[in-house]
N, C-alpha and C positions, 0 to 999 in steps of 0.2 A: 504492501500500500503506500503510493508517494504522500508528501508532505502535506499538500494541500486535501486530500480526502481524508487524511486522518486529522487533521485538521476541523473540517468539516462533520469526521461523524465521530472521530475517537477522541479529541475533546470533549464534548457533549456526553458521550459514554462516559466516561471518565468525570466529568461531573455528576452523573447518575449513580455510578458505582460508589463515589465519596459521601453522593447527600443519602443514601442506603444505610451505609456503614455507621453516618454519625444516630440517624434513626434506632436502628439495632442496640447503639450505645444508649442511646435515650429510654431506650425500652429494655434492657437486659436485665434489669434486676427482678421484677415482677413481671413483666411484660408490657402489653400496652395500658394505659391509663385506663382505666374503665367508673363510669359513673351509672348514676340510676338506666337512661338513655342505653348505656351499652350492654348491660344486661337484660336490656329487652332485646336488643337486635342478637345478640348472642343466643338466650334462649331459644327464642323462634326460630333463628339459623338452625339450631339443635332439631327443636321441631320436627322442622320440616322436611330436613334430612330422613328423619325417623319416619314420620306419617304421613308426610306433604301437605302438612296445613301449617299455617302461619298461626302458632297458638304459643303465648309467652306461660313464664312457669307457674303462673297461677290460675292457667286454662284460659285466657280471655285470647281473642281474635285480634290481630291486630288491625288497627286501623288508625292508628294517631300517627304513625309515618306511613307513608309508600315503601314497597316492597324491594327492590332494585338491590341494593345495599344489601340487605338481609340475603336474598336468594343468592348474591355470588358470595358471602360467606358459606352459607349453607352446601354451593359445588365445592368451595376449593375443601369443607371439611370429609367430605368423602376421602381425603386423602389424611389429613391431620383431624385431630382432638377440634374443637370450635375455637376455643382458643387460641391456638396455637394457626390458627386457618383465618383468623382475623387478623392477625400480625403478619401474616405472608400478604395481603390480600393491601393491607396501610403500603410495607414496605413496596411491593409491585407498582402501588399508584404512585406515590413517593417519588420514585425512581422512576417512573414513564415521566410525571410531570416536571421533574429536574430536566430529564434527557430535552421534551420538547421546548421547555422556558431557556433551557442553555442554547438550543441553535437559533432560538428566535432572537436572543439578546447577541451571540456573536454575528446576526445578518445586521442589527445595528449599529453593532458597534465598528463593524470591518473587523482585520488582523493583522494590516500592515508597520503597525509604527508600535513603539512600546508603548506609548500611553492608552493607546486604544487598547493594546491586548490587556495590561492592566485593568481598565475599568472592566473591560470583560469578565476576567477574573472576578473581579470587585462586586460587579451586580450581581454574577450569579453564586458569591456568598449572601450577599440579600436575600437573594431568594432561600436559600438551605436554610437559613437561619431565620426565618420570620413568621410571621403572624400562619402562612399553611403548616410552617414543622409544628406550631403549639399544637393543631388543632390534629394535626398527623401521629401524631403521641398517643393519640385515644381511638378506641373502638367506636368512633363515632360516623355519618355518612358523608360529614361536609368533603373532605377529601377526595373522596370520590363525585363528588358533586362539584368539587374544581376543576379537576383533572375534564372532566365533561364540558362543563362550561367553556374552559378554554379551548379544547377540541372545535368545540362550535365557533369560536371566535375565529380562528385559522381559515375554517369554511366559509364564514360568514364573508370575511375579508376577501378570499377570492369570490365571492358573490358580488360584491362594492366592484371589483376589476371587472368581472366579466360573468352578466346573469347565465345558468342553465339550470337544465332540470336537475342533471346530478348535484350539484352544490347547493341547490333549494333542497332536494331532497334531504340529502345528507345532513344537512343544518337542521334539519325538521326532523330525523327522529333522533338527533343529538340533543334538540329540544325537548322532546319528547322523553330521552332518558334522562336528561336535570331532573323535570317533573316526577317523574317516576323516583327519583333518588330524593329530594327534598321539594315536598310542597312549593316551597317559594320557586322554584325553577318555572312559573306560571311566568316569570319575569324573563324567563330566556325567550319563552314562545312571543313575548308581547317587542323585545328586540330583535328578534327575527322579523316580526311583521312591520316595523319600524324598518329594517334595513331596506328589507324589498321594498317597501312603499316610497322611500324616503332619498334613500342612498345609494340605487342603483339606476342604470340609463335605458330599462327597457321601457316600450311602450305600455300606456297606462292598462290594456284589456292585458297584456300578457302577466305584468304586474297582479293585475288582480285574479287571474289563474292561477298560478305562483300563490298567493294569500290563502283562496282557497284549499290549493293544496296542502300548504305549511300547515294552517288550522287544523285539515282531518289526520294528516300526517302525526302530527307531533300532540295532536288532543285524544284522541282514539284512547289511548290506552289509559291516559287517567280520567277519562270519562267512565272506563267502564272498571275502572278502580273507584270509583266514586258511588256509582251504582251497587257494588257488592256493595262496600261499607253501610251503605241505607239501608242495606238487607239483614245486614250483621246488629245496626247500634242506632239507626235513624237517623245516622250524623253522614254528612260527606265527607266529613276529615278528620274522625274522632271524635269523642267529647273536649268540649270547649266551655271557661269559664270566661266573665268579664274582667276586665283587667282593672286592677287598681292603681295604674300608672297612667300617667297625662302621656301628649304631645311633645309637647317641653319637656319635660322630664328623660322621653327618652331620645329625643335629639339632642340631648345633654349628653349621656349614655355614649350617642353617636361618637359627638365630637370627642369625649374625651378616650375613648377606646382605639380612637384612628390615629391622635395625636399619641398615643400609646406606645403606637409602634416605632414614636420617632426617637420620644427621649421617656425618661423610666415613668414607670405610673406615676408614683409619688408628685411628680411636677406635673403630668399630663393630667391626673385627674382634676388640679384647679382650672376652673372652665375659662377664667380670665387667660391662663397660659397656653391651655389648648386652645383656644381660638387664634391668638396671635400667631401661634407653632403652625395651623392649618392656615390661617390669612396668609402667612409670611411665604410657606411654602408653596401654596396655589400660585400666589402672584408670582412668583420666581418661576414658575413651571408654565404659566402663560405668555408671561415675556418670552423665555425659549424659544415655545415652540409659535408664535407670532413673528419673532426674530428670524427664525429661521424654517418659515411656512415654505418656503419652496422643496426645501429636502423632507420634508416631514408628512409622512400620510395623513392627512389631517381629518380624514372620511373615516380610517381606522381608528382618531382619536375620537371621533364622535359617536361613532359606534363604543367605544366603552365607558365614555361619560354618559352617554345613557342607559347602558347596563348597568351602571354602580349609581346613578338617579334613580331607576327604578327600582331594582335591588334595595338601595336605602327607604325611599321611601315606603314602597313595601313593606320595609321590615318596621317599620314607626309605628305606620298605621297600623300594623296586627297586632304591636305589642301594647297599643295604646286600647285596641278592640277585644284582646284575649290576653290572659295571664299567660305567662309561660317565663321561662328563664327572664333575668334581665337583658338587656340587648351587649354584649360582651364580644372578646377578642373570637368566640368559637362561632359567633352568629355574625357578625361582621367579618370575618375572613374572607368570605368571597370577593368583597370586590377590593383586597389589596392588591391581587394580582392586576387588574384593569388600570387601577389607580398608578402603580409601578409603572407599567408600561405606555402611559400618559406619560410619567416625569421621564423616562427611560428616554424615549423618541425625542424629548426637548433636550435635555442631556447631553444624549450621543451626538444629536444633531450641531451643538453648540462646539462641543469636541473637535468637529470636523469642519466648522467654519474657519473662516479666514482670523474673525475675530474671536479667537477661542480664547479661554482666560488664560490671565498670566500665571504664571509658574506660583506664585504664592496664593492663587485662589484655587489653582490647582492641588495645590500639597493640602492647604486646610481641608477642602472638599472630602478628599480623601481620608484624611484625620477625621472627618465628622462620620464619614461613613463607616471607618473600621470600628469605630468608639459604639456605634451603633450597632454592628456587629457582633461586638465581642458585651454588650450588655446581653444580646439575645445567644449570646454563645452560653453565659452565665445561667441564666435566667432555665434556657429551654435545652441543654446540655450536661451541663453539671452538675446541676441541680438534681436534674432527674436521673441522672448517673447514680448520686450519693444515695436518694431518698425516694426513688421510683417513681415512673412515667407520671403518676397518679393520681385522683380521687381513690377508690377502694384498690389500686395497687401502689399504695405507697407506704412507708414504714410507719406511720400512725394510726394505719388504719389494720394492715398486717400484723399488728402486733397485737391483737385482740381476736386473732383467730381462734385461740384454744376457748378463751370466754363465750365464744360466739357457738362455738363448736359443743359447750358443755349443755346444749339446748336437747339435740339429741336424746339426753339421758331422762329427759322428759316426754310423757303423751302426747300425741296432738289434741288438740285443741287446747292446750294448757298454757301453747309458746306462743308470746307476742315480741316484736320486734319494730323498733320507729324505720328499721329498716330491714324489710324482708330479701327486698334485692341482694342488697349486703350479704345478709346473712346465705342466701342462695348462694354465691359467688366465692366466699370463706369457703363452703363446705362442698365445692366445686359438684356444687346440682343436686347435692345429696340430701339437703336441709331443706324443707317451706315450713314458713311461719308465716302468723297471721301478722295484720298490720297492729301497731296500737291504734285506738280509734281518731278518728280525724274530726277537727269541731268547725273547718272550713277547706275547701278545694282548696288545692298548692298554688299561694299567689292570687289567691280570691276571697280576701277576708268575708266580702258579700256572700258568697255559696256557701252559705250553711248548712253544714251535716248533721252535727248534733249538737245540743247543749247537754250538761253532766248529768241534769235530770233524766233525760230522755235513757241514757244509759244506766241508771240507776236499777237493780233488779234484770239486766239485761247484760251488762259485761261484770268482770270474765264469763265466757261461758261455763268454764269448770273452775272449779276449784282445787287446789291451789293452783295461780296463773305465775308464770315466770316472765318477766319484761326486761328484755333487753335494750337499753337505753343507749342511743347514740345521740351528739347533739346537732342541733342542725336543723331542723326540721319543728319548725315553730308551727306549722298549721295543723300538728295532733294537739293532743291533750295531753298538761306536762302531769307529772308525776305526781305535782302537788295536787293538782284538779282530779287527780284520778282516787287519790286520797280520800277525796269526800264521799266515796262510793264504795270506797274498800280497804280493809287495812293491810299499807303497804310497806315492805319492811324491806332495808339494805341485804345484798346477799356477798357480793363481791365488786373489784373493780379490775381493768385491767386495761391501762393503756387512759383511750378515750372514751372507752365503754363502761358502763355500770350493769348489772343483776340484780333486779328486785323479785322480790316474789310478794304474789297477791293472794289475799286469806279474805273471808267473808267478815265484815264489819260487823263487829261485835255491837258497836251503838252508833247506828245508823244517824 
């Protein structure tokens, strides 16, 4: 292989290999980071492999997520156990993503000068240690969604240059795959429709034909899935509850989250600092893009900007309408790469221009980029190597395994936990316990489930009952509240977990 061919393919492959090794290191202690969502994905993948049904560990059919990520894990679990299968899927997805992104960055920077080569490797480093890396450490569907979205953007770029049946079909299939990975993928369909209607140069009649094709091809699978969901629980997207968080607070969370990708979170969490950082960075990016507009693919920039605006707007409105996790890096990571490539187009065009920055500016910029990458290296690699990838696969949680497993010494119907999913995970799927009663639904205090008087005489189901308590789930009744209807005594503590026993209250 000659040097040019190696540079074109070998270097991106090398970057991808390094990225996979880095991710493998970050997840080497216990495996991928695990959250409540992860347990749902993995238990349903295991169920599908065994029975052909998407059922979680409590026997509930999947409706709250689309199925593509779960099905991918299930497919690989034919070779590995389900946890290893998820690990393999995440490593493959991250490697494929970095290979494609490295190839794209190389086309932006060129490789003729030392400066361009250094810029190339620095920009790829900013991809490896990025919010996308942070979400790839976990068994979450966002990484798959990001990979599909980037593939769709590359296909749509070809459509902007030359409309074709194959291009529209490919982009439509990818948009359909995106929405079958995460419901937010509806914005991928919207971005494709915008591209076909406004960024291509075909005749109006041809555009309308392709619009109809896009709607049918990208929307058929998700419509069928929604109809199936309605047959399961009379909802099209799974149970949802009203949000307690308003639009302005969610918009503030988006701003501080995006700013935290540039400076450490303690600084970015200050809204004034976050706004200043984003305004400064946005102004610099727009200036570089406009100054070098003859060397920049402005239609690609517009495509990425439309997707970013649609995704962000949809997330803010959704989080303000329905209760789910606070807007954070996990939920906002899909806009990192579009923003990255918008900025990278301006930076690389400026470096190639005759009015390239002075050496001192280049040096200071390189130092700033290096510091940003080092912050992410510390947060996303060094800490996970020492403490575990995160969530249920962290030192603090894993140290409670023995106490969690002690619940298996007690009969069914007498075992409760704040985190039944965590107990299921720590026991490798062998221990299923009931949940501590909820007083309201997750992140939705107005969606009252029970009052403490509703539970009197009905909980616990059997006496004595054993309660494993972890901190964090404030929507469940506390030990103090439950003590009003049962006598509760402390038994043992292990790390962050505490075990209690509940008996009949003598003096109600």
